[in-house]
Each structure stands twice: as structure tokens, then as C-alpha cells.
C-alpha positions as CSV (number, residue, x, y, z in Angstrom):
1,M,-30.7,-31.4,-41.7
2,S,-32.2,-27.9,-41.8
3,D,-30.9,-25.1,-44.1
4,S,-29.7,-23.1,-41.2
5,V,-27.6,-25.9,-39.8
6,M,-26.2,-26.6,-43.2
7,Q,-25.2,-22.9,-43.5
8,A,-23.6,-23.1,-40.1
9,A,-21.7,-26.1,-41.1
10,D,-20.5,-24.4,-44.3
11,I,-19.3,-21.4,-42.2
12,D,-17.5,-23.8,-39.8
13,A,-15.8,-25.6,-42.7
14,A,-14.7,-22.3,-44.2
15,A,-13.2,-21.2,-40.9
16,R,-11.2,-24.4,-40.7
17,A,-9.9,-23.9,-44.2
18,A,-8.9,-20.4,-43.5
19,H,-6.8,-21.6,-40.5
20,L,-5.1,-24.5,-42.3
21,G,-1.4,-24.3,-41.6
22,G,-1.9,-22.3,-38.4
23,A,-2.2,-18.8,-40.1
24,R,-3.5,-15.9,-38.1
25,E,-6.1,-13.6,-39.5
26,P,-6.7,-9.9,-38.9
27,L,-9.7,-8.6,-37.0
28,I,-10.5,-4.9,-37.1
29,L,-12.3,-3.6,-34.0
30,R,-15.4,-1.7,-35.0
31,H,-16.1,-0.5,-31.5
32,E,-16.3,2.9,-29.8
33,D,-14.2,1.5,-27.0
34,A,-11.6,-0.2,-29.2
35,V,-8.7,1.7,-27.6
36,E,-9.8,0.7,-24.1
37,I,-10.2,-2.9,-25.2
38,V,-6.7,-3.1,-26.5
39,D,-5.5,-1.3,-23.4
40,R,-6.9,-4.1,-21.3
41,L,-4.9,-6.6,-23.2
42,R,-1.7,-4.5,-23.1
43,E,-1.9,-3.9,-19.4
44,T,-2.4,-7.6,-18.4
45,H,-0.4,-9.2,-21.3
46,V,-3.2,-11.8,-21.6
47,D,-2.8,-11.8,-25.4
48,T,0.8,-13.0,-25.3
49,T,0.3,-15.5,-22.5
50,G,-2.6,-17.4,-23.9
51,H,-5.4,-16.0,-21.7
52,A,-7.4,-14.0,-24.3
53,F,-10.2,-15.8,-26.1
54,L,-12.7,-14.9,-28.8
55,L,-15.9,-16.7,-29.6
56,K,-17.2,-16.0,-33.2
57,L,-21.0,-16.1,-33.1
58,D,-21.5,-16.6,-36.9
59,T,-22.9,-20.1,-36.6
60,L,-25.3,-19.1,-33.8
61,I,-26.4,-16.0,-35.8
62,V,-27.1,-18.3,-38.9
63,R,-29.0,-20.7,-36.7
64,L,-31.2,-17.9,-35.2
65,G,-31.8,-16.5,-38.6
66,S,-34.3,-13.7,-38.6
67,K,-34.6,-13.9,-34.8
68,W,-31.0,-12.7,-34.4
69,E,-32.0,-9.0,-34.5
70,Q,-34.4,-9.6,-31.6
71,K,-32.1,-11.9,-29.7
72,C,-28.8,-10.0,-30.2
73,E,-28.8,-7.9,-27.0
74,L,-30.1,-10.9,-25.0
75,V,-27.2,-13.1,-26.2
76,F,-24.5,-10.6,-25.2
77,E,-26.3,-9.9,-21.9
78,H,-26.5,-13.7,-21.2
79,L,-22.8,-14.0,-21.9
80,K,-21.8,-11.1,-19.7
81,T,-24.1,-12.1,-16.8
82,G,-22.9,-15.7,-16.8
83,F,-19.3,-14.8,-17.0
84,E,-19.4,-12.2,-14.2
85,R,-21.3,-14.6,-12.0
86,Q,-18.4,-17.0,-12.2
87,Y,-15.3,-14.8,-12.7
88,E,-14.3,-11.7,-10.9
89,E,-11.9,-8.9,-11.9
90,P,-9.3,-8.9,-13.4
91,N,-11.2,-11.4,-15.6
92,W,-13.2,-9.5,-18.1
93,C,-15.5,-9.9,-21.1
94,I,-17.1,-7.7,-23.8
95,G,-19.0,-8.1,-27.1
96,I,-17.0,-7.3,-30.2
97,N,-18.3,-6.0,-33.6
98,G,-21.8,-7.3,-32.9
99,D,-20.9,-10.8,-33.9
100,A,-18.1,-12.0,-31.5
101,W,-17.4,-12.1,-27.8
102,L,-14.0,-11.5,-26.1
103,A,-13.1,-13.0,-22.7
104,L,-9.9,-12.3,-20.8
105,L,-9.0,-14.9,-18.1
106,P,-5.7,-14.1,-16.6
107,T,-6.4,-15.8,-13.2
108,I,-6.7,-19.4,-14.5
109,G,-4.5,-21.6,-16.6
110,S,-4.5,-21.1,-20.3
111,R,-5.9,-24.6,-21.1
112,K,-8.5,-24.3,-18.3
113,G,-9.5,-20.9,-19.8
114,A,-10.0,-22.4,-23.3
115,L,-12.1,-25.2,-21.8
116,A,-14.1,-22.8,-19.8
117,I,-15.0,-20.7,-22.9
118,T,-15.8,-23.8,-24.8
119,E,-18.3,-24.7,-22.0
120,V,-19.7,-21.1,-22.3
121,W,-20.3,-21.7,-26.0
122,R,-22.1,-25.0,-25.4
123,E,-24.3,-23.5,-22.7
124,L,-25.1,-20.5,-24.9
125,C,-26.2,-22.6,-27.8
126,G,-28.2,-24.9,-25.6
127,F,-30.0,-21.9,-24.1
128,F,-30.9,-20.1,-27.3
129,V,-31.1,-22.8,-30.1
130,G,-30.5,-26.2,-28.7
131,D,-27.7,-28.7,-29.3
132,M,-25.0,-27.6,-31.7
133,S,-22.4,-30.2,-30.7
134,A,-22.0,-31.2,-34.3
135,I,-20.5,-27.8,-35.1
136,E,-16.9,-27.2,-34.1
137,V,-16.5,-24.6,-31.3
138,P,-15.6,-21.3,-32.9
139,L,-12.9,-20.5,-30.3
140,Y,-9.9,-18.3,-31.1
141,D,-6.9,-17.0,-29.3
142,V,-6.3,-13.2,-29.6
143,R,-3.3,-11.0,-30.0
144,A,-3.4,-7.2,-30.0
145,E,-1.6,-5.9,-33.1
146,D,-2.6,-2.2,-33.0
147,V,-4.9,0.2,-31.2
148,D,-7.8,-1.0,-33.4
149,R,-6.7,-4.4,-34.6
150,F,-6.4,-7.9,-33.3
151,S,-5.0,-11.0,-35.0
152,I,-6.8,-14.2,-34.2
153,K,-6.0,-17.9,-34.6
154,K,-8.3,-21.0,-34.2
155,I,-7.7,-23.0,-31.1
156,D,-7.4,-26.7,-31.4
157,L,-8.1,-28.1,-27.9
158,K,-6.2,-31.3,-28.7
159,T,-3.0,-29.3,-28.8
160,W,-3.8,-26.2,-26.7
161,F,-1.9,-26.5,-23.4
162,D,-0.1,-23.1,-23.3
163,A,0.4,-19.9,-25.2
164,P,1.4,-20.8,-28.8
165,E,4.7,-19.6,-30.0
166,D,5.7,-18.5,-33.5
167,D,8.4,-16.5,-35.1
168,G,6.7,-13.2,-34.7
169,G,6.1,-13.7,-30.9
170,P,7.7,-12.0,-28.0
171,I,11.4,-12.7,-27.2
172,K,11.7,-14.6,-23.9
173,A,13.6,-12.9,-21.1
174,R,15.9,-14.8,-18.8
175,G,14.2,-15.5,-15.5
176,G,17.0,-16.2,-13.0
177,A,18.3,-12.7,-12.4
178,F,14.9,-11.1,-12.3
179,H,14.1,-13.0,-9.1
180,A,17.2,-12.2,-7.2
181,A,16.3,-8.9,-5.5
182,A,12.7,-8.2,-6.4
183,D,10.0,-7.7,-3.7
184,A,7.0,-10.0,-3.6
185,E,4.9,-8.5,-6.3
186,G,8.0,-7.4,-8.4
187,A,9.2,-11.0,-8.3
188,E,5.8,-12.3,-9.4
189,G,5.7,-9.8,-12.2
190,A,9.2,-10.6,-13.3
191,A,8.5,-14.3,-13.4
192,S,5.5,-13.5,-15.6
193,A,7.8,-11.5,-17.9
194,A,10.3,-14.4,-18.0
195,K,7.6,-16.8,-19.1
196,G,6.6,-14.9,-22.2
197,H,7.8,-11.3,-22.6
198,R,10.9,-9.7,-24.0
199,P,12.7,-7.5,-21.4
200,M,10.9,-4.1,-21.1
201,M,13.7,-2.4,-19.1
202,V,17.4,-2.6,-18.8
203,A,19.5,-0.6,-16.3
204,A,23.0,0.6,-15.5
205,T,24.6,2.9,-13.0
206,V,26.4,6.1,-13.8
207,S,28.6,8.1,-11.4
208,S,30.1,11.6,-11.2
209,G,31.4,13.7,-8.3
210,G,30.4,11.0,-5.8
211,R,26.8,10.9,-7.0
212,N,25.4,7.6,-8.3
213,L,22.4,7.4,-10.5
214,K,20.6,4.4,-12.0
215,V,19.4,4.7,-15.7
216,A,16.5,2.3,-16.4
217,S,15.8,2.3,-20.2
218,S,12.8,1.2,-22.2
219,V,11.5,1.6,-25.7
220,E,8.2,3.4,-25.8
221,P,5.8,2.6,-28.6
222,L,5.5,5.6,-30.9
223,F,2.3,6.3,-32.8
224,E,1.3,8.5,-35.8
225,M,-2.0,9.8,-34.6
226,K,-3.9,10.5,-37.9
227,K,-4.2,6.7,-38.5
228,M,-3.5,5.7,-34.9
229,A,-0.7,3.5,-36.3
230,M,2.4,2.5,-34.5
231,I,5.4,3.7,-36.5
232,G,8.4,3.0,-34.2
233,H,9.9,3.4,-30.7
234,R,11.3,6.1,-28.5
235,L,14.4,5.3,-26.4
236,E,13.3,6.5,-23.0
237,G,15.2,6.5,-19.7
238,L,14.0,6.6,-16.2
239,V,16.7,8.2,-14.0
240,M,16.7,7.2,-10.3
241,E,18.9,7.8,-7.3
242,N,20.9,4.6,-6.9
243,L,20.6,4.6,-3.1
244,D,16.8,4.7,-2.7
245,N,15.4,4.5,-6.3
246,T,13.9,8.1,-6.0
247,L,12.8,9.0,-9.5
248,L,14.2,12.3,-10.9
249,D,11.6,14.5,-12.6
250,R,12.1,16.9,-15.5
251,K,13.3,19.7,-13.2
252,A,15.8,17.5,-11.4
253,L,17.2,16.2,-14.7
254,A,17.6,19.8,-15.9
255,N,19.6,20.6,-12.8
256,L,22.0,17.7,-13.2
257,D,25.7,18.4,-13.7
258,W,26.3,18.4,-17.5
259,G,28.9,15.7,-17.3
260,L,26.5,13.4,-15.4
261,R,23.6,14.2,-17.7
262,E,25.9,13.3,-20.6
263,Q,26.5,9.9,-19.1
264,V,22.8,9.4,-18.5
265,D,22.0,10.1,-22.2
266,V,24.8,8.0,-23.6
267,V,23.9,5.0,-21.4
268,N,20.2,5.4,-22.3
269,V,20.9,5.4,-26.0
270,E,23.2,2.3,-25.7
271,Q,20.6,0.4,-23.7
272,G,17.7,1.5,-25.9
273,L,19.6,0.3,-29.0
274,K,20.2,-3.0,-27.3
275,L,16.5,-3.5,-26.5
276,L,15.6,-2.7,-30.2
277,R,18.1,-5.3,-31.4
278,M,16.3,-7.9,-29.3
279,R,13.1,-7.3,-31.3
280,S,12.2,-8.8,-34.7
281,P,12.2,-6.4,-37.7
282,E,8.4,-6.5,-37.7
283,Q,8.3,-5.4,-34.1
284,R,10.7,-2.4,-34.6
285,K,8.5,-0.7,-37.3
286,M,10.4,2.0,-39.2
287,L,11.5,4.8,-36.8
288,M,13.5,5.3,-33.6
289,V,13.3,8.5,-31.6
290,V,16.6,9.2,-29.9
291,P,16.4,11.8,-27.0
292,A,19.3,13.6,-25.4
293,A,19.8,16.9,-23.6
294,F,20.9,20.0,-25.4
295,S,24.0,20.0,-23.2
296,T,24.8,16.4,-24.4
297,F,24.4,17.3,-28.1
298,A,26.6,20.4,-27.4
299,S,29.4,18.1,-26.2
300,N,31.6,17.1,-29.1
301,R,32.5,13.8,-27.4
302,A,28.9,12.8,-26.5
303,R,27.5,14.0,-29.8
304,T,30.1,12.0,-31.8
305,K,29.5,8.8,-29.8
306,I,25.7,9.0,-30.0
307,T,25.5,9.9,-33.7
308,Q,28.0,7.1,-34.6
309,D,26.2,4.5,-32.5
310,V,22.8,5.5,-33.8
311,A,24.0,5.6,-37.4
312,R,25.5,2.1,-37.1
313,A,22.3,0.7,-35.5
314,S,20.1,2.5,-38.1
315,A,22.0,0.9,-40.9
316,E,21.9,-2.5,-39.2
317,M,18.2,-2.5,-38.4
318,G,17.0,-0.5,-41.4
319,L,15.4,2.2,-39.2
320,K,15.1,6.0,-39.7
321,V,16.3,8.3,-37.0
322,L,14.6,11.2,-35.3
323,F,16.7,13.1,-32.8
324,E,14.9,14.7,-29.9
325,V,16.8,17.6,-28.3
326,R,15.7,17.9,-24.7
327,G,16.0,20.6,-22.1
328,L,15.5,23.6,-24.5
329,D,13.7,25.8,-21.9
330,G,15.6,29.1,-21.9
331,V,18.1,28.2,-24.5
332,P,18.6,31.0,-27.0
333,P,17.2,30.2,-30.5
334,H,20.5,30.7,-32.3
335,R,22.1,28.1,-30.0
336,V,19.3,25.6,-30.7
337,L,19.7,26.2,-34.4
338,E,23.5,25.7,-34.1
339,I,23.1,22.3,-32.4
340,V,20.3,21.2,-34.7
341,S,22.5,22.0,-37.7
342,M,25.2,19.7,-36.3
343,I,23.0,16.7,-35.8
344,K,20.8,17.0,-38.9
345,P,23.2,15.1,-41.2
346,F,22.8,12.1,-39.0
347,C,19.0,11.9,-38.9
348,M,15.9,12.1,-40.9
349,T,14.7,15.1,-38.8
350,A,14.9,16.6,-35.3
351,V,12.4,17.8,-32.8
352,G,12.8,20.0,-29.7
353,S,11.5,19.2,-26.2
354,V,10.3,21.9,-23.8
355,S,7.9,22.1,-20.9
356,A,4.2,22.5,-21.5
357,D,4.3,26.2,-21.9
358,R,3.1,28.3,-24.9
359,K,6.0,30.8,-24.5
360,G,8.6,28.0,-24.4
361,I,7.0,26.3,-27.4
362,A,6.9,29.5,-29.4
363,A,10.6,30.1,-28.7
364,L,11.4,27.1,-30.9
365,S,10.2,28.8,-34.0
366,K,12.9,29.1,-36.8
367,C,15.3,26.8,-35.0
368,G,15.5,24.2,-37.8
369,L,13.2,21.8,-36.0
370,S,10.4,19.7,-37.6
371,G,8.3,19.6,-34.4
372,V,7.9,20.1,-30.7
373,C,7.9,17.4,-28.1
374,V,6.2,17.9,-24.8
375,E,6.2,15.5,-21.9
376,Y,2.8,14.5,-20.7
377,D,2.4,15.9,-17.2
378,G,0.3,13.1,-15.7
379,V,-2.3,15.5,-14.2
380,K,-5.7,13.8,-13.8
381,R,-8.2,15.5,-16.0
382,D,-11.6,14.5,-17.4
383,D,-11.8,13.9,-21.1
384,E,-12.9,17.4,-22.1
385,A,-10.3,19.1,-19.9
386,L,-7.6,16.8,-21.3
387,K,-8.7,17.5,-24.9
388,E,-8.6,21.3,-24.2
389,H,-5.1,21.1,-22.6
390,L,-3.7,19.0,-25.5
391,G,-5.4,21.1,-28.1
392,M,-3.6,24.2,-26.7
393,L,-0.3,22.4,-26.8
394,S,-0.9,21.1,-30.3
395,A,-1.9,24.5,-31.7
396,A,1.2,26.2,-30.2
397,A,3.5,23.4,-31.5
398,K,2.1,23.5,-35.0
399,A,2.4,27.2,-35.2
400,S,6.0,27.0,-34.0
401,A,7.5,24.0,-35.7
402,G,4.8,22.1,-37.7
403,A,4.2,19.0,-35.6
404,C,3.3,18.1,-32.0
405,M,4.6,15.0,-30.2
406,I,3.4,14.2,-26.7
407,Q,5.7,11.8,-24.9
408,G,4.8,9.4,-22.1
409,F,1.0,8.9,-22.1
410,D,-0.3,6.5,-19.5
411,N,-2.8,4.6,-21.6
412,Y,-4.4,4.4,-25.0
413,R,-7.5,6.3,-24.1
414,Q,-5.4,9.4,-23.5
415,M,-3.9,8.9,-27.0
416,A,-7.3,8.7,-28.5
417,I,-8.2,12.0,-26.9
418,A,-4.9,13.5,-28.1
419,R,-5.8,12.5,-31.7
420,L,-9.0,14.5,-31.4
421,A,-7.1,17.4,-30.0
422,G,-4.8,17.6,-33.1
423,V,-1.7,16.0,-31.7
424,T,0.3,14.5,-34.6
425,H,2.5,11.9,-32.8
426,A,2.6,10.4,-29.3
427,S,4.3,7.7,-27.3
428,I,3.0,5.6,-24.4
429,K,5.1,4.7,-21.4
430,A,6.5,1.2,-21.7
431,A,6.1,1.0,-17.9
432,A,2.4,1.8,-18.3
433,L,2.0,-1.6,-19.9
434,I,2.8,-3.3,-16.6
435,S,1.8,-2.6,-13.0
436,P,3.7,0.2,-11.2
437,R,5.1,-2.1,-8.6
438,M,6.2,-4.6,-11.2
439,A,7.9,-1.8,-13.1
440,V,9.9,-1.0,-9.9
441,G,10.8,-4.6,-9.4
442,L,12.0,-4.9,-13.0
443,A,14.0,-1.6,-12.8
444,K,15.6,-2.7,-9.5
445,T,17.0,-5.9,-11.0
446,A,17.4,-5.1,-14.7
447,A,21.1,-4.3,-14.4
448,E,21.8,-7.8,-12.9
449,G,19.7,-9.3,-15.7
450,M,21.8,-7.6,-18.4
451,R,25.1,-8.7,-16.7
452,A,23.8,-12.3,-16.8
453,D,23.3,-12.0,-20.6
454,D,26.8,-10.6,-21.2
């Protein structure tokens, strides 16, 4: 046996030893498109349903020896061309870190996907170096852990029939209620959620003065931007007309009757806390951002209920609390300071939310706030224009209150640009992690799902 084959066998043995007992190992993405790669996994959920596969090329690299540098680009091009010849979008592949290859196969069964990538490996070896059937196939399943990090686990084809489950995996949602009233795509998406995902949204109806609104709540992942690390969740509510599911924008929310807005905020906090309790401690991270309108915090009844509920949940789950006071456009600074002083004893800190306007942001200076939160407007911009826009908001927020939080990005690429623009914290829409029509389907039927759980 040649030295290169012996080296390859040693690497293979070491890999098996590292995975003894089914442990996962971290994989840092050293790739300029790392955020987009993770975004792909998040959007399609392939990492939690057993349809994301990684081939480690170590043994092939050892076998090629000094030829690897010459053959490297050819190997990855061979993999890409062969894959795209056989599989169309949304199936996708990309080289990782110069020594691995990632393939996403959401359109075929999990086991069929593993067998297909095994065949890719055998064909690749046969083309470049000849028979390597004596070496175990270096095939791994992939899970996205952060914007620049995977965890991987060796796949044993003898036992690989579906997505593996472990204690740190997603909580399964009940499936029955999700199917009841969803449209065709919504039902399909909900069924997918029921197979392997914790509920992303829950909903309830609130009423006042003959007007009925639906509050669909989710927990948005919150990131500290300097390290691009997830540090917690933000309890976010989508508010819709109950009759036709028309979504209320920021202006429409600001114009709501204060009593109705109070109900919306209280229900959103209740539902957000319920969703957080459904997650494991590792999934909750360390912080929860609790948003409510200025008018809600100004109500003694609503403020007391929210602070008490949040304090109880904070103690139970070991989470720190950040209150976000919304709807501060036009509110006199002394009134903002008054309300912030009332809620400060119940939280780690507080931030104020205004529209994306320099004057409005500047008005929050000396109001007792630790930062300014601005809702992402969703306007389509190229990367440079987005960086310029976010840089303006970031500079104004830092000058006013010290930190800049952008709420509700659509994808991880926007967050990567925000980091370059100086934004300190950001959240990404939970609904952005699923298709828009699936989000509507889930929101329509979430209330029934919650009643089934009660």
C-alpha cells in the first residue's frame, strides 16, 4: 500500500474516532460568502430535515499529494458541473474552505440524498485518482449554528434513514391544526414544519370598539454585530386585520386606539414568552428584547402586567431583559425619560424605537436610553446604497444614545452589510426564514394550533 493511501486511511480512522458516540464537531466557514451559505440553509431548513450534506476532501487531497494545488479548481468545477447537470434549483452546491464540498438536496428523500452524494464521492475519486472504495466515504450531515459556523456529524449509511434527532434539536410542532385552513402551499409548508420544526408563529385575536385584529407573534433572532453572534431573541408581532389578513404597517399601528394597541402589545408579549419557553436553554441564548408602544408602557395596568410577566419569565429561563419603547416619534423627551425611569428597574436596559429619520433619532438624546432601534424599511437597494443608508442611521443613533439596533432584516447578507456600516445590533425576521406564502399559511392557522395545545 502506498504512503498516500496509508495517510488517507489514517485520516479516515481519526475521523471515525472523533465521531465515536455520535458527537458533532464545529466547522468554521472561512468563505467570503459565508453569510449567504448559511442563509440558504436557514431559508430551506435543509439542515434540520436531513437534506444538507458535506463531503470532506481530506483523503482525496492526500492521495493527490503535490498535484492537489494544480487539480483543486478542477475538482470543485467537476463537482459543480456534475451536480447541476443532475439536480436543478432549489438543489444547490458550493465548495467550502478549500477542502470540503456542501450539497443541499431538499427535493429528494434524506436517505436518497445521502446515497446520491456517496455516489458523487465514488465517481469523483474514480475520475481523479482511481478506486478508493477501501476508504470510508467522508460524508457528514450539516447543521447551521451561526452566521459563520456549522456543526457536522458523520453519516452512517447503515442507520441513516431520516434526519437524526438529539436533545439539542428543534422542538416538533403539532401537525393536525396546521392543516385545517391553510391554502395549498401554506399547508405544504405547515406539514414540513410539523415534521421537524418548532412553531415559528402563534396567533390570537384582540377586539375593541367592534374592530378585530389578529396578532401573529414570533421570536426574531437577535445578533451582536461586532462578532456576528446570536445573543438572544426579540418578541415581534405581526398585526393583521382579522377579516382579510391585511398587514398593518408602522403608520397604521401608530394610529391604533391606545386601548387596542395595549391589547396587541400584551398579547404579543404573552405569546412571545410562550414561544421562548418551548426552546431549550441553548437555543434561547441570553437576552430577550420585549417591545411595546410608549402608550402601552404609559398605562399603569399594561406596564404592570408586562413587567411582572417578563420578570417571572426572565427568572425562570435565566434571561436578561431589554425593553424596547416603540412609537416615540413626536413624543416629548421629558415624557420618554419619565416612562424609561418607570421600566428601568425591571430590565437590564432600554432602547427607543423611532422611524428612520435623523431628527427623530436625535430627539432621543438624554432620555435615559441605551440605544435607538429602527425598523428596516425593506426598500430594495444595492449593497453600497444599503451600506450608506445604514451608516447614516448608525451614526445618528450612536450620537444620540450610544447603540444602533436595526430590527427586521430580510436576510443575513443585509446584516453583513449592516455590520460594515457600524450597526451594533440587529434582528432578522423569523418569517424571512420561511417562504412568504408559508408564513401567511402559518399565521392564518396558528391560533387554532395554540388552542389544540391548551
